[in-house]
C-alpha positions in Angstrom: 11.3 -9.3 -65.3 13.1 -6.2 -66.6 16.6 -5.4 -65.8 17.3 -1.7 -65.3 21.0 -0.7 -65.6 21.7 2.6 -64.0 24.5 5.1 -64.0 24.6 7.9 -61.5 24.3 11.3 -63.2 24.6 14.8 -61.7 21.7 16.2 -63.8 19.4 14.8 -66.4 20.1 15.9 -70.0 18.3 15.4 -73.3 18.2 11.8 -74.3 17.4 9.7 -77.3 15.0 6.8 -77.5 17.6 4.2 -76.2 18.0 5.8 -72.8 15.9 7.6 -70.3 16.1 8.9 -66.7 14.5 7.4 -63.6 14.9 8.9 -60.2 14.4 6.5 -57.4 13.8 7.3 -53.7 16.5 6.4 -51.3 16.0 3.3 -49.1 17.5 1.6 -46.1 19.6 -1.3 -47.1 21.8 -4.1 -46.0 25.0 -4.3 -48.1 27.7 -6.9 -48.8 30.5 -7.0 -51.3 30.6 -9.9 -53.7 34.0 -10.7 -55.3 33.8 -13.0 -58.4 32.2 -13.6 -61.8 28.6 -12.9 -62.7 27.6 -16.5 -63.0 28.1 -16.9 -59.2 26.3 -13.7 -58.2 23.0 -15.5 -57.6 24.6 -17.5 -54.8 25.8 -14.2 -53.2 22.2 -12.8 -53.4 20.9 -16.0 -51.8 23.4 -15.8 -49.0 22.6 -12.1 -48.3 18.8 -12.7 -48.2 19.3 -15.8 -46.0 21.5 -14.0 -43.5 19.1 -11.0 -43.4 16.1 -13.2 -42.7 18.0 -15.2 -40.1 18.9 -11.9 -38.4 15.3 -10.9 -38.2 15.0 -8.4 -41.1 11.8 -8.0 -43.1 12.9 -7.3 -46.6 11.4 -4.8 -49.0 11.3 -5.1 -52.8 14.3 -3.0 -53.6 17.7 -4.4 -54.5 20.5 -3.2 -56.6 24.1 -4.0 -57.6 26.9 -1.4 -57.6 29.8 -2.5 -59.8 32.7 -1.2 -57.8 35.6 -2.9 -59.7 34.6 -4.4 -63.1 37.0 -6.5 -65.2 34.9 -8.8 -67.3 31.7 -10.9 -67.0 33.6 -14.0 -66.0 36.4 -12.4 -64.0 37.2 -13.5 -60.4 38.4 -10.0 -59.7 35.0 -8.2 -60.1 33.8 -6.5 -56.9 30.0 -5.9 -56.8 28.2 -4.4 -53.8 24.8 -6.0 -53.3 22.2 -3.8 -51.6 19.0 -5.3 -50.3 16.2 -3.0 -49.0 14.6 -3.7 -45.6 11.5 -2.3 -44.0 11.5 -3.6 -40.4 13.3 -5.7 -37.9 11.4 -8.4 -36.1 13.4 -8.3 -32.8 13.0 -4.7 -31.8 10.1 -3.5 -34.0 12.4 -0.9 -35.6 10.9 0.4 -38.9 13.0 1.8 -41.7 12.1 5.3 -42.5 11.8 6.1 -46.2 12.8 9.7 -45.3 16.2 8.7 -43.8 18.2 7.0 -46.4 21.4 5.1 -45.8 22.3 4.8 -49.4 
């Protein structure tokens, strides 16, 4: 598995071999803020996925982390927004539209 670290940019500019540009399409997502150190973020992802499945969401293959308030890898004060893509909801048959982003 490759980890892609992204930074929002207003416009692509010339780059060197270390960095490149990747534009991804918007997607519907469920979000939650995780406060704590990175070694515990896996537990937060597990909780988000579990709650989403319990609520009847069918999840897609997109997920990302937005580092809203970063202090240090082991800091209890980090705030990271977890975003998990979804494609449908079992209870009402609602389908997410790839043309109508929420994020």
